C-alpha positions as CSV (number, residue, x, y, z in Angstrom):
1,M,-5.0,-90.6,46.4
2,P,-3.7,-87.1,46.1
3,K,-1.3,-86.2,43.3
4,S,2.1,-85.2,44.7
5,S,3.6,-84.1,41.4
6,K,2.3,-82.2,38.4
7,F,2.8,-85.0,36.0
8,L,1.5,-88.5,36.2
9,K,4.1,-91.3,36.3
10,G,5.3,-92.2,32.9
11,E,4.1,-89.0,31.3
12,D,6.7,-86.8,29.6
13,P,6.5,-83.0,29.6
14,D,5.3,-81.2,26.5
15,L,8.4,-79.8,24.7
16,T,6.6,-78.2,21.8
17,S,7.0,-74.6,23.1
18,L,10.7,-75.2,23.9
19,I,11.3,-76.4,20.4
20,D,9.4,-73.4,18.9
21,C,11.7,-71.0,20.9
22,V,14.8,-72.8,19.8
23,F,13.8,-72.6,16.1
24,L,12.9,-68.9,16.5
25,L,16.3,-68.2,18.0
26,L,18.0,-70.1,15.2
27,I,16.1,-68.1,12.5
28,F,16.9,-64.9,14.3
29,F,20.6,-65.6,14.3
30,M,20.6,-66.8,10.7
31,V,18.9,-63.6,9.6
32,T,21.1,-61.2,11.6
33,T,24.4,-62.8,10.6
34,V,26.5,-60.7,8.2
35,F,28.6,-62.5,5.7
36,N,31.7,-60.7,4.5
37,V,33.0,-61.7,1.1
38,A,36.6,-60.6,0.6
39,R,37.4,-59.4,-2.9
40,G,40.8,-60.4,-4.4
41,I,42.8,-60.5,-7.6
42,N,42.0,-63.3,-10.0
43,V,45.2,-65.2,-10.6
44,D,45.8,-67.6,-13.5
45,L,48.4,-70.0,-12.3
46,P,50.6,-71.7,-14.9
47,K,49.7,-75.3,-15.8
48,P,52.5,-77.8,-16.2
49,S,52.9,-79.0,-19.8
50,D,54.4,-82.2,-21.1
51,S,55.0,-80.8,-24.5
52,P,58.4,-79.4,-25.5
53,D,59.0,-75.7,-25.4
54,Q,57.3,-74.0,-28.4
55,P,58.6,-70.8,-29.7
56,Q,56.5,-67.8,-28.6
57,T,55.4,-65.4,-31.2
58,K,54.8,-62.6,-28.7
59,K,56.9,-61.4,-25.8
60,I,55.2,-61.3,-22.3
61,L,55.9,-58.3,-20.2
62,S,58.0,-59.1,-17.2
63,V,58.2,-57.0,-14.1
64,R,60.5,-57.8,-11.2
65,I,60.4,-55.9,-7.9
66,E,63.5,-56.2,-5.8
67,D,64.1,-55.1,-2.2
68,T,67.1,-52.7,-2.0
69,G,67.0,-52.3,1.7
70,G,66.1,-48.7,1.4
71,A,62.8,-46.9,1.3
72,D,62.2,-47.4,-2.5
73,P,62.3,-50.9,-4.1
74,R,64.0,-51.4,-7.4
75,I,61.5,-52.1,-10.3
76,L,62.7,-53.8,-13.4
77,L,60.5,-53.8,-16.5
78,M,61.8,-56.2,-19.2
79,G,65.2,-56.0,-17.4
80,N,65.4,-52.2,-17.4
81,E,65.2,-50.3,-14.2
82,V,62.1,-48.0,-13.9
83,A,61.1,-45.5,-11.3
84,A,57.9,-46.2,-9.5
85,S,56.4,-42.9,-10.6
86,E,57.1,-43.8,-14.3
87,I,55.8,-47.3,-14.4
88,S,52.5,-46.4,-16.2
89,E,54.4,-44.5,-19.0
90,K,57.0,-47.3,-19.4
91,L,54.3,-50.0,-19.5
92,A,52.5,-48.0,-22.2
93,L,55.7,-47.8,-24.3
94,E,56.3,-51.5,-24.0
95,L,52.7,-52.3,-24.9
96,A,53.0,-50.1,-28.0
97,K,55.9,-52.3,-29.3
98,P,55.1,-55.0,-31.9
99,N,54.9,-58.6,-30.8
100,V,54.1,-57.8,-27.1
101,D,51.4,-59.9,-25.5
102,S,48.7,-58.4,-23.3
103,A,49.9,-60.5,-20.4
104,M,52.3,-59.7,-17.6
105,T,54.5,-61.8,-15.3
106,L,55.2,-60.2,-12.0
107,Q,57.9,-61.4,-9.6
108,A,58.6,-59.7,-6.3
109,D,60.9,-60.4,-3.4
110,A,59.2,-61.7,-0.2
111,T,60.0,-58.6,1.7
112,I,58.2,-56.2,-0.7
113,K,55.1,-54.6,0.7
114,H,51.7,-55.5,-0.9
115,H,50.8,-51.9,-1.8
116,I,53.8,-51.7,-4.2
117,V,52.8,-54.8,-6.0
118,V,49.2,-53.7,-6.2
119,S,50.2,-50.3,-7.5
120,V,52.0,-52.0,-10.4
121,V,49.1,-54.3,-11.1
122,D,46.7,-51.3,-11.0
123,A,48.9,-49.4,-13.5
124,A,48.9,-52.4,-15.8
125,R,45.1,-52.8,-15.5
126,G,44.6,-49.1,-16.3
127,L,46.4,-49.8,-19.6
128,G,44.1,-52.7,-20.5
129,L,46.2,-55.7,-19.3
130,T,43.9,-58.4,-17.9
131,A,46.2,-61.5,-17.7
132,F,48.7,-61.6,-14.8
133,A,51.0,-64.4,-13.7
134,F,52.8,-64.1,-10.3
135,A,56.2,-65.9,-10.6
136,E,57.8,-67.6,-7.7
137,E,61.1,-66.4,-6.5
138,E,63.9,-68.6,-7.8
139,Q,65.9,-70.5,-5.2
140,E,69.7,-70.5,-5.6
141,E,71.5,-73.8,-5.2
142,G,72.7,-74.5,-1.7
143,E,69.7,-72.8,0.0
């Protein structure tokens, strides 16, 4: 009786070489894949507390960046308006005052560009500040 097919009935083909090829392709793609890790700014978010407000012994620097609708935003340091070019000098003067903490709270309008906020954070980091809190914009009643 002549064989009409390559395999006998009930015999499965050998898949060893196919499995080897699949594993080699898998290893190749795993080795050649590039993983990008995006760097960011470490942010310490405030934790809710159940304790009553305790008096603070040190003042925390506060910076508010407001959109004026023009080319330059309005920067307020501790409630006083500061030019963007003078932010480093004014921060240094505030840090030199007694009872000022080495932390900064930053609040910016939603329309402010990132590079402006980053330039303020970089100026503060250059002066040795390491703790930053980003405050949420307060909503007015009726909104």
